[in-house]
C-alpha atoms as one frame of an Amber mdcrd trajectory, in Angstrom:
protein
   0.000   0.000   0.000   1.049   3.458  -0.710   1.928   5.765   2.093   0.722
   9.376   2.004   2.609  11.694   4.198   0.074  14.155   5.727   2.462  15.590
   8.291   3.545  18.663   6.324  -0.063  19.546   5.559  -1.030  19.288   9.204
   2.030  21.177  10.224   1.226  23.879   7.722  -2.387  23.960   8.934  -1.148
  24.286  12.513   1.121  27.154  11.492  -1.762  28.824   9.683  -4.021  28.386
  12.696  -1.259  29.663  14.940  -0.750  32.681  12.646  -4.503  33.350  12.584
  -4.607  32.939  16.361  -1.726  35.377  16.819  -3.299  37.774  14.324  -6.651
  37.575  16.077  -4.837  37.887  19.412  -2.916  40.960  18.172  -6.049  42.488
  16.658  -7.943  41.751  19.861  -5.157  43.369  21.887  -5.158  46.421  19.583
  -8.967  46.555  19.677  -8.919  46.198  23.456  -6.265  48.938  23.687  -8.418
  51.191  21.468 -11.482  50.473  23.570  -9.523  51.192  26.756  -8.143  54.384
  25.175 -11.625  55.524  24.094 -13.081  54.715  27.526 -10.132  56.440  29.201
 -10.518  59.532  27.013 -14.276  59.551  27.611 -13.831  59.246  31.373 -11.055
  61.864  31.321 -13.379  64.157  29.352 -16.157  63.571  31.856 -13.739  64.263
  34.724 -12.532  67.478  33.039 -16.119  68.528  32.435 -17.025  67.822  36.067
 -13.915  69.658  37.298 -14.815  72.666  35.175 -18.350  72.555  36.619 -16.853
  72.278  40.124 -14.585  75.291  39.450 -17.605  77.233  38.192 -19.621  76.235
  41.251 -16.716  77.142  43.571 -16.512  80.548  41.892 -20.252  81.045  42.313
 -20.070  79.842  45.926 -17.286  82.328  46.696 -19.372  85.120  45.110 -22.393
  84.102  47.191 -20.241  83.899  50.349 -18.988  87.440  49.686 -22.580  88.565
  49.221 -23.580  86.798  52.455 -20.734  88.571  54.296 -21.916  91.888  52.863
 -25.504  91.083  53.870 -24.377  90.121  57.391 -22.362  93.349  57.636 -25.366
  95.324  56.425 -27.566  93.478  58.921 -25.133  94.360  61.734 -25.108  97.984
  60.572 -28.900  97.919  60.462 -29.085  96.523  64.011 -26.658  99.192  65.261
 -28.672 101.907  63.546 -31.928 100.530  64.953 -30.374 100.460  68.419 -29.240
 104.073  68.007 -32.673 105.056  66.750 -34.255 103.348  69.767 -31.926 105.237
  72.112 -32.747 108.512  70.370 -36.472 107.777  70.504 -36.175 106.878  74.193
 -34.360 110.144  74.825 -37.060 111.994  72.903 -39.752 110.294  74.981 -37.880
 110.994  78.230 -37.071 114.612  77.421 -40.359 116.008  78.758 -40.185 113.694
  81.761 -37.143 115.523  83.140 -39.018 118.812  82.930 -42.056 117.259  84.613
 -39.811 115.694  87.265 -38.172 118.956  88.285 -41.451 120.831  88.041 -43.148
 118.258  90.257 -40.342 118.300  92.838 -40.438 122.097  92.953 -44.231 122.010
  93.312 -44.453 119.418  96.110 -41.443 120.352  98.229 -42.654 122.027 101.431
 -41.087 125.107 103.006 -38.259 124.286 105.358 -36.676 121.612 103.141 -33.540
 122.188 101.143 -32.296 119.564  98.640 -28.536 119.100  98.369 -28.477 116.502
  95.589 -30.683 114.457  93.320 -29.390 111.286  91.673 -31.350 109.386  89.046
 -30.736 105.840  87.872 -33.421 104.728  85.433 -36.722 105.503  87.123 -35.208
 105.431  90.655 -34.324 108.705  92.409 -32.247 109.407  95.502 -32.747 112.790
  97.181 -30.286 114.117  99.770 -31.417 117.147 101.690 -31.800 119.097 104.878
 -35.083 119.738 106.686 -35.964 121.966 109.628 -37.954 119.155 111.267 -39.077
 115.570 110.930 -42.619 116.799 110.257 -41.465 118.608 107.130 -39.854 115.394
 105.814 -43.124 113.560 106.556 -45.088 116.249 104.697 -42.694 115.941 101.782
 -43.233 112.151 101.689 -47.031 112.606 101.756 -46.768 115.088  98.887 -44.718
 112.508  96.928 -47.390 109.844  97.504 -50.028 112.242  96.167 -47.948 113.180
  93.125 -48.761 112.016  89.578 -45.077 111.876  88.595 -43.460 110.456  91.758
 -44.233 107.398  93.872 -42.959 104.972  96.513 -41.090 107.314  98.890 -38.801
 105.428 101.257 -36.810 107.247 103.896 -33.385 105.718 104.349 -31.692 108.034
 106.848 -32.709 111.030 108.926 -30.057 112.493 111.206 -30.049 115.456 113.516
 -27.393 118.049 112.705 -26.342 121.161 114.505 -26.947 122.297 118.098 -28.978
 120.332 120.591 -31.716 122.955 120.962 -34.846 122.301 118.906 -34.822 125.685
 117.160 -31.313 125.634 115.748 -31.041 121.953 114.797 -31.655 120.610 111.308
 -32.126 117.108 110.015 -30.310 115.651 107.026 -32.175 112.946 105.179 -31.799
 110.495 102.297 -35.022 109.699 100.493 -35.485 107.041  97.789 -38.406 107.280
  95.383 -39.532 106.224  91.924 -40.454 108.289  88.910 -43.790 107.369  87.346
 -43.637 107.038  83.552 -46.495 108.784  81.808 -47.392 109.043  78.151 -46.504
 112.665  77.440 -47.337 112.367  73.737 -51.105 112.309  74.395 -50.777 115.179
  76.854 -48.993 117.330  74.248 -51.656 116.511  71.663 -54.427 117.620  74.044
 -52.812 121.038  74.613
């Protein structure tokens, strides 16, 4: 029988398959590299786009923060101005009260009493004075109780000064009282 040698054909077919395999492998590697490159470029583009958006947002945030600081500064200025306006309005409201206070003290003080000092802290008053007798201090306190502008007289100290005889001696006293707040705006409108 005749022998046919098929080895070179098979060997050649194996080489062809190996070449095709290597070609397909190379093409697959190149295709995979291209796909990775495209994906990488796409992701890099997306990252750049997001970073540019982030930079834009950071710029806008810094602008808004500056505006917020300006608004807060304006709000502080507004509060200071409102506080000043309130103080001025309070002074305007209290301006006639001082006149009424001194007028009322001059009206209700009895003869025989001399005031040395008057101290005011808010609506509290402290009067230091000299009286000819205890009865005059009592009359002064009754006049305060009957006053529309003064209230709550409280005698702290009454001391005898001078000689021991009744005629020549005087009494120094310290009297605490409160000023009554009245609405002077309505009173001015009535006049």
